[in-house]
N, C-alpha and C positions, 0 to 999 in steps of 0.2 A: 390497516393495523388492527390487531385484536387487543383490547384492553380489558382488564378486570381488576386493576389496582388503583388505589387513590394517588393522585398527583397533588402533593401539598402545595399550598400557596408559597411557603418559604422554600427556596431552592435547596434541595438536599446537597450536602457537601459531596464532592467526588471521593469515594472511598480510596481510590488509588493515590490521590494527592494527599489525603490524610495519612495514609500508611507510608508514603514516601517512595514506594516501589512495589513491584510484584512480590519481591522477596519479603518485604515488610508486611504486605497483606496476607501472604501465606503464613507468616509467623503468627499474625493475629488470629487466623483460623485455628492453627495448631494449639495456640495458648487459650483458646476459648474466649478471646476478647471480642470476636466478631463471628458471625455465621454467614454461610453462603446465602441464606435467605435474606438476611438483613442487607447484605451488599447488593444482591439482585434487586431488592425492592428500592434501594437508593438509586440504582441506575435506571430502573423503570420509571421512577418518579422524575428523574432528570430528563429522560426521553419525553415524557408527557409534557414537561414544562418548557423544553427547549426545541424539540425537533420540528415543531410547526414553523420555527424561524430558520432552522438549519437545513431540514430536509434530507437528513442522512439516511434514514431507514426507508426501505421499500415495504418491509413487513416486520412487525414485532409480535412475537408469541409470548405474551406476558404469562399466561396460565402455564404454558409448557415450561418456560424458564423457571418459574417458581416451583413446579414439580421437580425439575432437575435439581434445583438448589436444596430442596427439602430432603431429597434422596441422599445427596452428598452429606448434609448435616447428620442424617440418621446413621450413615456409615461411620462418620467420625465419632459420634456418641457411642457407637458400638465398639470402639477401640481399634477400628481399621486404620492402618497407616496409609495415608494418601499422599500423592505427590504435590509439588508446589503449584500446579495449575488447577487442582481440584477445587471447585467452587468459584473459579474466576469467570465472570460474565464476559462473553466474547461476541463479536459480530462477524458475519461472513458475507462476502460479496455475493450479489444475486446472480452469479453464474455457477455457484456450488449447488449441487442437489442436496437438500436437507429434508429428511422424511417429515411429512406433515406440513411443509411450507411450500408455497408456490414458487416457481422460478420463471422469471420473465426476461432476464438478461438485458434489462433496460429497454425492452422493445414491446410494441403492440402488435407485431407481426405474429401470426399463429405458428408456433414452433413445437407443439406438443410431441410430434413424431421425432424431433431431433434431440429431445431432452434425455439425460441419463435417467434410468429407472431405479437405481439403487444408490445409496450413499457410497462414495468412494473411500479408499483406504485413509485418506487424510482426515475426512470428517469422522470416520470411525476411530481414528487415533485420538482426535480431540475428545470424543465421547469417552473413550477408555481412560483418558487422563482426568476425567471429571469436569471438563469445561462446561459451563452453563451457556448454551447457545441462545442469545436474546432474540435474534432474528437475522434478517437479510438486509444488506445495505445497497443503496442505489449504485448503478454503474452506467457508464456511457453505453449506448446501444451496441450489443454484441462485443463489448470490451474493445471497440475500435475507435479510440479517440483519447488524446492526451489532455485536452483543455478541461475536461470535466463536464462540458455542456451535454445535456440530454433532454431534447425537446419532448420525446414521447413519454417519459416517466418522471421527469423533473430533474433539475440541476441543483445539487447540494450547494449551500453557501459556505464559503471559507470562514470559520470562526475567528481567524486571526485579525480580521478587520471589522469592527462594529460600525464604521462610518460609511464605507463604500462596499457595495455588494460585489464580491470577488468570487471566482471559481476556486475549487480546491486542486485543480489538476485532475487527470483521470488516467486510466479509466476506472480505477478503484476509488472513485470519488467519495462515495458514501462511507466507506470504511475509514478513510482518512478524516473525514468530517466528524464521524462518530467518536473516534478516539480523541481528536483535538478538542472537541466540545465536552469531553468527560462523560460520554454516554455509554462507555464500556471500559473494561480494563485492558483489553487486547483486541486487535482486529486483524482480519486476514483478507487478502485479495489475490489477484493474479497479475503477473508482470510479463508482457510480451514484447514491450519496447520501452518500458519505463513506467508502467501503470501502477506500481507501488512506490518506486523511488521518487518520481516527480511529485505526486500528491504529498508524500512525506516531506519533501523539501518545501513545498509551498504552504504547508500547514504547520511546520515546526515540529515534526515528528522524526523518529528513527524508522527507516524503511529498509527491510532486508529482501533482496532478490536472490533466491537460491539458484543454483545451477540446474540446468535441465536434467530431469530425472531424479533429483535429490529428494523431492517430495512428489508423490504420485499425483498426476492430473486426472486420473480416472474419476468419474463422477462429477466432472466439471465440464460445462459446455465449452468446447474448444473454439479458439480462433485460428491459431496456427500451432498445431501440436509440437512442431519441432522447435518452436520459440517459447511456447507457453511455460511459465513456471509459477509455482505457488510462492507467495511472499507474505510477510507479516509486518504489521505496524506496531510500534511500541513507543512508550513515552521516553525511554532512555536506552542507551546501548546496553546497560546492565540488564534491563528488563528484556531486551531482545535476546541477549545471551542466555538468560534463564529459560525463556520460552523455547528457543531453538534447541538447547541442550535437553530440555525435558521431552520435547517432541521426538528428538533423535534417540532418546533413551540413554543418554550418557550422563555421568555425574556432573560434569561441567563442560561448557562449550570448548574451552581450551585453558591451559594454564594462564591465569590472569596476568596481563601485561600492565603492571601498575605504572611503569614509566615508559617513555619512548626512547630511552637510551639504547643505542644499537639498532634501532629501527630505520631502515632505508626505504624511503618513499619515492617512487617515480612520479615526476611531474610532466605529463604529456602536453606541453604548451603548444605544440605544433598543430593540434586539432581541437582539444577540449577547452582551450582558453580563448577561442575566437568568439566574436559576436556577443560579448557579455554586457548585460545591463550594468551601469556604473555601480549600482548598489550591490550586485553580485560580485563584481570585480573587487570592490573595496573590502567586503566582508571576507572574501576568500584570501586576499593578500594579508589581512590582519591575522587570519587563522593560521596561514602557513608560517608567518613570522613567529607565532606562539609555539608552533610545533618545533621549529628550530631551537627556540629558546629552551624548550623542554627536553632537548637532547636528540631529536630526530635529525636524520640526514636527508636532505632533498636532492634528488638527482634528476636532471632533465633527461627525458626519454623520448624516443621517436614512436609515434603511433599513427600518424596521419595516413600512411600507406595502407594500413589495415582497417582503421576505423572508417575511412572514407567509403568503404564498400557499402556501408549503411545508407549512404546518400541515394543510391539507386535501388538497393535491395528492398527496403521497406515500402517505398511508393509503388513498387511492382508487385511484391509478394502478398502484402496484407489485403489489398483489394481483391486479388485472385483468391485468397483463402476465404474471404467473406462470401464470394460467389460459390466456391466449393461447398461451404457450409449450407447456404440457403438453397442453392440450385437456381438456375437461370429462370425457370418458370415462376417460382415463388417470389424471387426478387422482382421480376417484371410485374407480377400481380399486386404486390404489396409495397412497391417503391414509395408511393405517396403517403404511406403510413409511417415511414421511417424518418429519422432525423435527417434533414437535408444535407448536412455535412457528411454523415455516414453513407447516405444514398449516393452522393456524388463520388465518394471513394469506390463504392460498389460499381458504379458505371465504368470507372477506369478498369476494374477487374474483368469486365466483359471482354475487353480487347486484348487481354494477356494470353499469349499462346503457351503451349506446353514447352516449346523450344526455348522461349524466353525464360520460363521458370527453371528449366534444366541448366541453362547457362548461368543464371544468377546463383543457383545452389552450388554449382561447380566452383565458382569463384569464392563463395562463402566457405566451402569445405577447405580450400587452399588457405584462406586467411585464418580459419580456426586452427588449422594444423601448425600455423606459424606463430601463434600467440605465446606459447609456453616459453619460447626462447627469450622473449622480451622481459621475462621475470628472473633471469639468471642472476642479476645483480641487485634486484630490488625486492622487497617483501610485498609491496602493493603499489597501485597507482592512486594518486589523489587528484581531484579536480572538482569544479562546481558540479552539482547534480543537475541543475537546470540553468539555462543561460539568463533567465529573467525571473522576476518575482511574480506572484499570482496576478493574472490579468483580471480586470473588471469585466463584468458581464457585458457592458457596452462594447468592450474591445472585440467581442466575439460575433457581433451582429453582422459585420461585413464579411462575406465569404472569403474574399482575398486576404483580409487581415486574419481571419480564423485559420486559413491554411498556413500563412506565414508563422503564426504562433505555434501551430502544430509542428512544423519542421524545426522551429527554433527551440521549443521546449524539449524536444526529443534529441537535439544535437548530441548531448552528452550521455543520454541513457540508452538509445537504440544501439550504439556500437557495442555495448556490453552484452546485449542479447545476440547481436550479430556474431560476435566473437565467442559466444558460448561461455561467458564468464559469470561470476557471481559478484554481488556488490551490496554495499550498505550505505545508505545516506544518513548522515547525522546533522542535526540542526546547529546552525551557528548563531551566536548572540550578536544582534545587529543594533545599530543606533536607531533605526526606524522601526515601524510597527510590523513590517512585512518580513516573514521568515525567508531564510536562505539556507540551502543545504550543501554540505560537503560530501562528495561521493568517494568511497574507498573501494577499489575493485581489484580482483585477482582472478586467475583461472579457476574454473569450476572445481569444486571439491575443497575450496579454501574457506568455506563459510565460517568455521570455528575460529580460524586464525584471523580472519577479517574482523569478526566480532570482538576478539581480544584487542586488536589494534583500535577498533572503534571505542572500546571502553577506555583505553589509554588516552585517546584523543579527547574524549568527553571529559575525562579527569583534568586534562590540560586546559581546555577552552571553556569548560562549564557547559551548562545547558539552560535553555530559556525557561522562564517560569511558566506555570500553567496559565491558560487564558482565563481571564475574568469573564464568565458567561452571563453575568447579571443583565447586561444590556439586551441580551437575546431572549430573556424570559418572557413568556406570554403573560400579559397582565391579568388574564382571567384563568390562570392555571387552577382548575378545579377537577374533581374526580370525573372520570370518563368510564362509560360502560359500553359494551357491545363492540361493533366493528367500525373502524375508520378506514377510508381509502385515501 
């Protein structure tokens, strides 16, 4: 990490929490009550004070972020009308190419010849909107893993639990940790089988998975291009709606659904309500009761015949895609440098034939073509985002337990990618200290409508308070200069 700013002993307040929302922070900018430089300095100070404990960032460019912030402030002072994301400090997963920043994709394997050489349209869009890019966040190696464990480059800690060291979920682990810890105002990742929604659920955030092709994946190191999607993390559904609408270039994501009256939600109990941790089951049941009390209609729907295709598709296709990315020779040469869990999945990919892949993709195409009819009588599906709460690091040490967690945590997220849908995870308020997420899903192209429903659900059930990060603060938070790795 590159540092040239002072980290004060007193932990700086999170500007987003102080403002209440992205909209509130944007209003403070426009009213001259705050500047992009002030907010950027506050987040850089929090990173310096907290990230030694959390490990969210792979790389921080403090000098570059401050230059971006000063440029935004100068444009505002000159009277230029800027959008609501101008001056917002954001974090990007370390599989996005960002000019001037390294990209390791969570790995120590040499991959320079595989990397994008230019920023893609999505990063260019963020720059055009005036987002201040703080740096790159840690990811599971090659974005292949849902637990968040990353032995080569470090596993971020879930800020939701100050007592037990827990993972964030993955593979967009660092982005989730950074936002949950109050180290940025907005964060972005990729979602191939749950890599935004599951970390959002386990860290108490809103996580949006867009449909394939909605936001370009050019300029991002791919895992499975036909499944890869760009997603965002936000503190609230309202923040997610504002960010989505601004990136899309629309005035608003959708007409605001202030109530749930008239909203029909499908409940796919035959697949998505299996194997639930008791804490997830209880929190979900309470939330569904609140939705009914607020005017929503719940309707049981059948999904198992389509969703179950995920059970065989992902264990076959993702390992094969990893080998396609790296090549057999590179994988064989550098296998010992890889995370053992990721390497083991790569080994499975060596045995996958082209015929196996074609058969799997043919079945998926049939299932994708069948999904739209399941929404003729409902606006969206609702279900738990993940079947369990955040696992402890100790839970991941045993390879068999790690694999069981991988399949369990993705039970409800991978079918959404498999069926080419979009989805948003919203946090539920629970009696315990560990977050639980509720997933709202619909066919791709429904992002704006889903976010409107998510806002209404958030209004109905409330949202968790920001995490108290004081237990994670380094006791020796002092100014730092130079380069940290």
